[in-house]
C-alpha positions as CSV (number, residue, x, y, z in Angstrom):
1,M,0.0,0.0,0.0
2,A,1.4,3.4,-0.9
3,S,2.2,5.8,1.9
4,F,0.1,8.9,2.4
5,K,1.5,12.1,0.8
6,P,0.9,15.2,2.8
7,T,-0.7,18.2,1.2
8,K,1.9,20.5,-0.3
9,V,1.3,24.2,0.4
10,Q,2.8,26.5,-2.1
11,F,3.4,29.9,-0.5
12,L,3.1,32.4,-3.4
13,P,4.4,35.9,-2.9
14,K,1.8,38.6,-2.4
15,L,1.2,41.0,-5.3
16,G,3.0,44.3,-4.9
17,E,5.0,43.2,-1.8
18,K,8.4,44.9,-1.9
19,V,11.2,44.4,0.6
20,T,13.3,47.5,0.7
21,E,16.1,48.6,3.0
22,E,13.7,50.8,4.9
23,T,11.4,47.9,5.5
24,L,14.2,45.8,6.8
25,Y,15.4,48.6,9.0
26,W,12.1,49.0,10.8
27,K,11.6,45.3,11.0
28,N,14.8,45.1,13.0
29,Y,13.1,45.9,16.3
30,K,12.6,43.3,19.0
31,S,9.3,42.4,20.6
32,P,8.0,45.2,22.8
33,V,8.7,45.3,26.6
34,Q,5.5,46.4,28.4
35,I,5.6,48.5,31.6
36,K,2.4,49.3,33.5
37,E,1.9,52.9,34.6
38,F,-0.7,54.4,36.9
39,G,-2.9,56.0,34.2
40,A,-3.1,57.0,30.6
41,I,0.3,58.0,29.3
42,T,0.0,61.5,27.8
43,K,3.6,62.4,27.0
44,I,7.0,60.6,26.4
45,D,10.2,62.6,25.9
46,F,13.8,61.3,25.4
47,S,16.7,63.1,26.9
48,P,18.9,64.6,24.1
49,L,22.1,63.4,25.8
50,P,23.4,59.8,26.2
51,P,22.4,57.4,27.6
52,H,19.0,58.9,26.4
53,N,16.8,58.3,29.4
54,Y,13.2,59.1,28.8
55,A,10.5,60.8,30.8
56,V,7.0,59.3,31.0
57,T,4.1,61.5,32.1
58,A,1.1,59.5,33.4
59,S,-1.5,60.3,36.1
60,T,-0.1,62.5,38.9
61,R,3.6,61.6,38.3
62,I,6.5,61.7,35.9
63,H,8.8,58.7,35.8
64,I,12.4,58.7,34.4
65,Y,13.4,55.4,32.8
66,G,16.8,54.2,31.7
67,P,17.3,53.0,28.1
68,H,16.9,49.3,29.2
69,S,15.4,49.6,32.7
70,Q,11.9,48.3,33.4
71,E,11.7,50.2,36.7
72,P,11.9,54.0,37.0
73,I,15.3,55.4,38.1
74,R,13.7,58.6,39.3
75,S,10.1,59.8,40.0
76,F,8.6,63.2,40.4
77,T,5.3,63.0,42.3
78,R,4.8,66.6,43.6
79,F,1.6,67.0,41.6
80,R,-1.8,67.4,43.3
81,D,-3.7,66.6,40.1
82,T,-2.9,65.1,36.7
83,A,0.5,66.0,35.2
84,Y,1.0,66.8,31.5
85,G,3.7,67.4,28.9
86,G,6.9,66.5,30.7
87,R,9.9,67.7,28.6
88,F,13.7,67.8,28.9
89,R,15.8,70.9,28.3
90,G,18.5,70.7,25.6
91,D,21.2,69.8,28.0
92,G,19.1,67.1,29.7
93,K,19.5,68.5,33.2
94,L,16.1,70.2,33.7
95,L,12.6,69.0,33.1
96,V,9.4,71.1,32.8
97,A,5.8,69.9,33.1
98,G,2.3,71.3,33.3
99,S,-0.7,70.1,35.3
100,E,-4.4,70.0,35.6
101,E,-4.4,72.6,38.3
102,G,-2.8,75.2,35.9
103,L,0.7,75.3,37.5
104,I,4.0,74.7,35.6
105,R,6.8,73.1,37.5
106,L,10.5,73.0,36.8
107,F,12.5,70.1,38.1
108,D,16.2,69.3,38.4
109,I,16.8,65.7,37.1
110,S,19.1,65.0,40.0
111,G,16.6,66.2,42.6
112,R,13.0,65.6,43.5
113,V,11.5,69.0,44.6
114,A,10.4,71.6,42.0
115,L,13.0,74.3,41.5
116,R,10.4,76.8,40.1
117,Q,6.6,77.1,39.9
118,F,5.1,79.3,37.2
119,K,1.6,80.6,38.1
120,G,-0.7,82.5,35.7
121,H,-2.8,80.0,33.8
122,S,-6.4,79.7,35.0
123,K,-7.0,76.2,33.5
124,A,-5.1,73.0,32.8
125,V,-1.7,73.3,31.1
126,H,-1.3,70.4,28.6
127,M,1.8,71.5,26.7
128,T,5.1,72.9,28.0
129,S,8.6,73.2,26.5
130,F,11.9,75.0,26.7
131,L,12.8,77.5,24.0
132,S,16.1,76.8,22.3
133,D,18.1,79.3,24.5
134,G,17.2,77.2,27.6
135,F,16.3,80.2,29.7
136,R,12.7,80.5,28.7
137,V,9.7,78.2,29.0
138,V,6.6,78.3,26.8
139,S,3.3,76.8,27.8
140,G,-0.1,76.2,26.1
141,S,-3.3,76.0,28.2
142,D,-7.0,75.3,28.1
143,D,-7.5,79.0,29.0
144,L,-6.8,79.6,25.3
145,S,-3.5,81.4,26.0
146,C,0.2,80.7,25.3
147,R,2.6,82.2,27.8
148,V,6.4,82.6,27.9
149,W,8.2,82.5,31.2
150,D,11.6,83.5,32.4
151,V,13.4,80.5,34.1
152,P,15.7,82.4,36.5
153,S,13.1,84.8,37.9
154,A,9.9,82.7,37.3
155,V,8.3,85.8,35.8
156,E,5.8,85.8,32.9
157,L,7.4,87.5,29.9
158,S,4.5,87.4,27.4
159,S,0.9,86.2,27.0
160,L,-0.5,85.3,23.5
161,T,-4.3,84.8,23.2
162,E,-4.9,84.4,19.4
163,H,-6.3,80.9,19.7
164,T,-10.1,80.4,20.2
165,D,-10.0,76.9,21.7
166,Y,-7.8,74.6,23.8
167,I,-4.1,74.5,22.9
168,R,-2.9,70.9,22.7
169,A,0.2,71.0,20.5
170,L,3.5,72.9,20.9
171,A,6.8,72.7,19.0
172,P,9.7,75.2,19.7
173,S,12.2,76.1,17.0
174,K,15.7,74.8,17.7
175,L,17.3,77.3,15.3
176,N,15.7,80.5,16.5
177,P,14.9,81.0,20.2
178,D,12.1,83.4,19.5
179,L,10.0,81.1,17.3
180,F,7.6,78.4,18.3
181,V,4.6,76.7,16.7
182,T,1.2,75.9,18.4
183,G,-1.8,73.8,17.4
184,S,-5.3,74.2,18.8
185,Y,-8.7,72.6,18.8
186,D,-9.8,75.6,16.8
187,H,-8.3,73.8,13.7
188,T,-5.5,76.2,13.3
189,V,-1.7,75.9,13.5
190,K,0.1,79.2,14.3
191,V,3.8,80.2,14.1
192,F,4.6,82.8,16.8
193,D,7.5,85.2,16.9
194,M,8.4,86.7,20.3
195,R,10.0,89.7,18.7
196,S,6.7,90.8,17.2
197,G,4.6,89.5,20.0
198,S,2.1,87.9,17.7
199,S,1.7,85.1,15.1
200,V,3.5,85.5,11.8
201,M,1.8,82.6,10.0
202,T,-1.4,80.6,10.3
203,M,-2.4,77.3,8.7
204,Q,-5.9,75.8,8.6
205,H,-5.6,72.1,9.4
206,G,-9.4,71.5,9.2
207,H,-9.6,69.3,12.3
208,P,-8.7,69.7,16.0
209,V,-4.9,69.7,16.1
210,E,-3.3,67.1,18.4
211,C,0.4,67.4,17.5
212,V,2.8,69.7,15.6
213,L,6.3,68.8,14.6
214,L,9.2,70.7,13.0
215,Y,11.7,69.0,10.7
216,P,15.4,69.7,11.6
217,S,15.8,72.1,8.8
218,E,12.5,73.8,10.0
219,A,11.5,74.3,6.4
220,L,8.7,71.7,6.8
221,L,6.0,71.5,9.5
222,V,3.8,68.5,10.3
223,S,0.4,68.8,12.0
224,T,-1.9,65.9,13.0
225,G,-5.5,66.0,13.8
226,G,-8.6,63.9,13.0
227,R,-7.5,61.2,10.6
228,Y,-5.2,63.5,8.7
229,V,-1.5,64.1,8.8
230,K,-0.5,67.3,6.9
231,V,2.9,68.6,5.9
232,W,3.3,72.3,5.4
233,D,6.1,74.3,3.6
234,L,7.0,77.2,5.8
235,L,9.3,78.7,3.2
236,K,6.3,79.1,0.9
237,G,4.2,80.9,3.5
238,G,2.6,77.8,5.0
239,Q,1.6,76.1,1.7
240,E,0.2,72.6,2.2
241,L,2.5,70.0,0.5
242,V,0.9,66.6,1.5
243,S,-2.2,65.5,3.2
244,L,-2.1,61.9,4.4
245,K,-5.1,59.8,5.5
246,N,-3.7,56.3,6.4
247,H,-5.2,56.0,9.9
248,H,-8.8,54.9,10.7
249,K,-9.1,57.1,13.8
250,T,-7.7,60.3,15.3
251,V,-3.9,60.7,14.9
252,T,-2.7,61.7,18.3
253,C,1.1,61.9,18.1
254,A,4.1,62.1,15.6
255,C,7.9,62.0,15.8
256,L,10.9,61.9,13.5
257,S,13.7,59.3,13.4
258,S,17.3,60.4,13.5
259,V,18.2,58.3,10.5
260,G,16.8,59.9,7.4
261,N,14.2,62.0,9.3
262,K,11.5,59.4,8.7
263,L,8.0,60.4,9.9
264,L,6.2,58.2,12.5
265,T,2.6,58.7,13.5
266,G,0.5,57.1,16.2
267,S,-3.3,56.9,16.3
268,L,-6.3,55.8,18.4
269,D,-6.6,52.9,15.9
270,R,-3.7,51.2,17.7
271,H,-1.2,51.5,14.9
272,V,2.1,53.3,14.5
273,K,2.9,54.0,10.8
274,V,6.3,54.7,9.4
275,Y,6.6,56.9,6.2
276,N,9.5,57.2,3.8
277,S,10.8,60.4,2.2
278,S,7.9,60.3,-0.4
279,Y,5.4,59.8,2.5
280,K,4.5,56.3,1.6
281,V,3.9,53.8,4.5
282,V,6.8,51.4,4.6
283,H,6.1,49.7,8.0
284,N,3.4,49.3,10.6
285,F,3.7,48.6,14.3
286,D,0.6,47.2,16.1
287,C,-0.2,48.0,19.7
288,D,-2.7,46.5,22.2
289,A,-4.6,49.7,22.9
290,S,-5.2,53.2,21.6
291,I,-2.1,55.3,21.3
292,L,-1.8,58.7,23.1
293,S,1.9,59.5,22.9
294,M,5.1,58.3,21.2
295,A,8.8,59.1,21.1
296,I,11.9,57.6,19.5
297,A,15.4,57.8,20.9
298,P,17.8,60.3,19.2
299,D,19.9,57.3,18.0
300,D,16.8,55.2,17.0
301,E,17.8,52.5,19.5
302,A,14.4,52.6,21.3
303,L,10.8,53.4,20.3
304,A,8.4,54.1,23.2
305,V,4.6,54.2,22.8
306,G,2.2,55.2,25.5
307,M,-1.4,54.0,25.5
308,T,-4.8,54.8,27.0
309,N,-4.8,51.7,29.2
310,G,-1.6,52.9,31.0
311,V,0.8,50.5,29.3
312,L,4.1,51.7,28.1
313,S,5.4,49.7,25.2
314,V,9.2,49.9,24.4
315,R,10.8,48.3,21.4
316,H,14.7,48.1,21.2
317,R,16.7,47.7,18.1
318,R,18.2,44.2,17.4
319,H,22.0,44.3,16.9
320,Q,24.3,41.8,15.3
321,K,25.4,40.5,18.7
322,D,21.8,39.6,19.6
323,K,21.4,37.7,16.3
324,E,24.6,35.8,17.0
325,M,23.4,34.9,20.5
326,L,20.1,33.6,19.1
327,T,21.9,31.4,16.5
328,S,24.3,30.1,19.1
329,R,21.4,29.1,21.4
330,R,19.6,27.2,18.6
331,R,22.8,25.4,17.5
332,R,22.6,21.7,18.3
333,G,25.4,19.9,20.0
334,P,27.6,17.4,18.2
335,S,26.0,14.0,17.4
336,Y,27.1,10.6,18.5
337,Q,28.9,10.0,15.2
338,V,31.0,13.1,15.8
339,F,32.2,11.7,19.1
340,V,33.0,8.3,17.7
341,K,34.4,9.2,14.3
342,G,35.6,12.7,14.8
343,K,34.4,16.0,13.5
344,N,36.1,15.9,10.1
345,F,35.3,12.3,9.3
346,V,34.7,11.5,5.7
347,P,33.3,8.1,4.6
348,R,35.5,6.0,2.4
349,Q,34.5,4.7,-1.0
350,D,34.0,1.1,0.2
351,D,31.8,2.2,3.2
352,F,28.2,1.1,3.1
353,L,25.9,4.0,4.2
354,V,22.8,2.9,6.1
355,S,20.1,5.6,5.9
356,K,17.5,6.0,8.6
357,P,13.9,6.5,7.7
358,V,12.8,10.0,8.3
359,K,9.7,10.2,10.5
360,Q,6.9,12.1,8.8
361,Y,4.9,14.5,10.9
362,L,1.5,15.4,9.6
363,R,-0.6,18.5,10.1
364,K,-4.0,18.2,11.7
365,Y,-5.8,18.6,8.3
366,D,-3.5,16.0,6.7
367,K,-4.3,13.5,9.5
368,Q,-8.0,14.1,8.9
369,L,-7.5,13.7,5.1
370,K,-5.6,10.5,5.7
371,S,-8.6,9.2,7.7
372,F,-11.0,10.4,5.0
373,E,-12.6,12.8,7.4
374,V,-13.2,15.4,4.7
375,S,-15.7,17.6,6.7
376,K,-13.3,17.9,9.7
377,A,-10.4,18.7,7.4
378,L,-12.3,21.5,5.8
379,D,-13.3,22.8,9.3
380,T,-9.7,22.8,10.4
381,A,-8.7,24.8,7.2
382,L,-11.5,27.3,7.9
383,Q,-10.5,28.1,11.5
384,T,-10.3,31.9,12.1
385,W,-6.5,32.1,12.4
386,T,-5.8,29.8,9.4
387,R,-8.1,31.6,7.0
388,T,-7.0,35.1,8.0
389,S,-3.2,34.6,8.4
390,K,-2.7,31.6,6.1
391,P,-5.3,31.6,3.4
392,D,-2.9,29.5,1.3
393,V,-3.5,26.5,3.5
394,T,-7.3,26.9,3.3
395,V,-7.2,27.1,-0.5
396,V,-4.8,24.1,-0.8
397,V,-7.1,21.9,1.3
398,I,-10.1,23.0,-0.9
399,I,-8.0,22.0,-4.0
400,E,-7.1,18.7,-2.5
401,L,-10.8,17.9,-1.6
402,N,-11.8,18.8,-5.2
403,R,-9.1,16.5,-6.6
404,R,-10.5,13.7,-4.5
405,G,-14.0,14.5,-5.7
406,T,-15.3,15.0,-2.1
407,L,-15.5,18.8,-2.0
408,K,-19.3,18.8,-2.4
409,N,-19.7,16.3,0.4
410,A,-17.4,18.4,2.7
411,L,-19.5,21.5,2.0
412,A,-22.9,19.9,2.6
413,G,-24.7,20.1,5.9
414,R,-23.2,23.3,7.2
415,N,-24.7,25.6,9.7
416,E,-25.2,29.3,9.6
417,E,-21.8,30.1,11.2
418,I,-19.8,28.1,8.7
419,R,-21.8,29.6,5.8
420,G,-20.8,33.0,7.1
421,C,-17.2,31.9,7.2
422,F,-17.4,31.0,3.5
423,C,-18.9,34.4,2.7
424,V,-16.1,36.3,4.6
425,L,-13.5,34.2,2.9
426,F,-14.9,35.1,-0.5
427,F,-15.2,38.7,0.4
428,R,-11.5,39.0,1.4
429,H,-9.8,36.9,-1.2
430,I,-12.1,36.5,-4.3
431,F,-10.1,39.2,-6.2
432,D,-6.7,37.8,-5.3
433,P,-5.4,36.1,-8.5
434,R,-3.8,33.3,-6.4
435,F,-7.1,32.2,-4.9
436,S,-9.8,33.4,-7.3
437,R,-10.3,30.1,-9.3
438,P,-10.8,27.7,-6.4
439,L,-12.9,30.2,-4.5
440,L,-15.2,30.7,-7.5
441,M,-15.6,26.9,-7.8
442,V,-16.5,26.8,-4.0
443,G,-18.9,29.6,-4.5
444,D,-20.8,27.8,-7.2
445,I,-21.1,24.7,-5.0
446,V,-22.2,26.7,-2.0
447,L,-24.9,28.5,-4.0
448,D,-26.2,25.2,-5.4
449,L,-26.4,23.7,-2.0
450,Y,-27.8,26.5,0.1
451,Q,-29.7,28.8,-2.2
452,Q,-33.0,27.8,-0.6
453,V,-32.0,28.7,2.9
454,F,-29.8,31.8,2.5
455,H,-32.8,34.1,3.2
456,Q,-33.3,32.5,6.7
457,S,-30.0,34.0,8.0
458,P,-30.0,37.9,7.9
459,V,-26.2,37.9,8.6
460,V,-25.3,35.7,5.7
461,E,-27.8,37.5,3.4
462,R,-26.2,40.8,4.3
463,L,-22.7,39.4,3.5
464,L,-24.0,38.1,0.2
465,Q,-25.5,41.5,-0.7
466,R,-22.1,43.1,0.0
467,L,-20.4,40.5,-2.0
468,M,-22.7,41.0,-5.0
469,E,-22.1,44.8,-4.9
470,V,-18.3,44.3,-4.8
471,L,-18.5,41.8,-7.7
472,G,-20.6,44.2,-9.7
473,R,-18.0,46.9,-9.2
474,E,-15.2,44.5,-10.2
475,A,-17.1,43.4,-13.3
476,E,-17.4,47.1,-14.4
477,L,-13.7,47.6,-13.7
478,Q,-12.9,44.6,-15.8
479,Q,-15.0,45.9,-18.7
480,E,-13.3,49.2,-18.6
481,L,-9.9,47.5,-18.6
482,L,-10.9,45.4,-21.6
483,Q,-11.9,48.6,-23.4
484,V,-8.5,50.2,-22.6
485,L,-6.8,47.0,-23.8
486,G,-8.7,47.2,-27.1
487,I,-7.6,50.8,-27.5
488,L,-4.0,49.9,-26.8
489,D,-4.2,47.0,-29.3
490,T,-5.5,49.5,-32.0
491,L,-2.7,51.9,-31.2
492,F,0.0,49.2,-31.3
493,T,-1.4,47.8,-34.6
494,S,-1.4,51.3,-36.3
495,F,2.1,52.0,-34.9
496,V,3.4,48.7,-36.4
497,M,1.7,49.5,-39.8
498,L,3.3,52.9,-39.7
499,I,6.8,51.4,-39.1
500,D,6.3,48.9,-41.9
501,G,5.3,51.7,-44.3
502,V,8.3,53.8,-43.4
503,M,10.6,50.7,-43.9
504,K,9.1,50.0,-47.4
505,A,9.5,53.7,-48.4
506,K,13.1,53.6,-47.5
507,K,13.7,50.4,-49.6
508,I,12.0,52.0,-52.6
509,I,14.2,55.1,-52.2
510,I,17.3,53.0,-52.0
């Protein structure tokens, strides 16, 4: 009796899948380390100086973490209410933060007690930052004002009240100590100049602004709000260059990598997206909850993400040493033959080689196919994880059942849930050239078997209606493509005839 041959799964490459250096660069991060905080994490900021500790603002405290520590190395807890917007100064020695009570506190990294308190705001202060000279602090509050403070004397230098709603975004210029950018829930982004005491540029984002970000050259400005990420050219008076809409929910934060100044955005849809220089998404990080804050280390060694559930997710870059350690762990020890014969043993020409039979391990669906349990094999291939992550396996099992002539028997007698699984499978993969033929064959059989009972299930009927709409649009698209193909054939034919006419004319002349 012939031995059972397991089902061979051919993993075909996805259409349009390109592996670039940028993709490999961002895939080179380890699995995230998760740290639980006391509340939603509203701000993360890395120190600009090595070893690049980072400040995490959550609830009524600010924790300072080391690059690889999972416990805070220092904590600032002198807040009566929620703390907001903890940021380092350029030398990494001072930290400033706002609070729900309207106070702004200045801390020394080596101490615990606030060095200064700035009073003047009447409502919560969500955004604070140092200006590039290091001697002034700028703050944005829910009282609709931006204020600039003098650090040595704790005196208010200026108050700007041009916004008409909460100010939730702030970015100081690193090249000019008198410039800073603010974003507000009044849908505007403003560039302020302290020398004139007012805004010198205003951009309309169109949605409540959650974050603003300046490129290192400060010729480009990024604003996020709603589902949109917009890039503005400041050298052209605030002209909009790009409007990106790759997230499904509000984009809450953005940052720039140090290598190539690549843009990263985080959203309430639990995704971090990485863009290349042409603003195409090249990588995506998935998180467990909605993202409120994000920061990347100045050397790109760590990516920290703060979420609404109070979890801090930190990913570190994988180095060559780490890869060598992994390979050394997986390396098997020497076999018995090596001990007996030696490491460099080579069999002689007269030696008789006895081969050992290799034990064959079958997958669950192969075991069921071997036992002729065709319905169970199809159930295994239709499991949620298999049909979503590995549709190749599901389609291969369908092809094998069709080859055996038992596909119709395997599809018969199914309940409403399994029929819904078939509809979802069609809806996701019917237009994929790798799977379209076997899925169309399955669709014909399912319609023949269950056309009398489809109306009894509103869920399945709704899925079928959506599938029919999508198929109608696809059919229209195919017809338009055929028309374009006919036009191209006509053009190519006329071009070939023209070339032939020119060649004949040349021969006649010669």
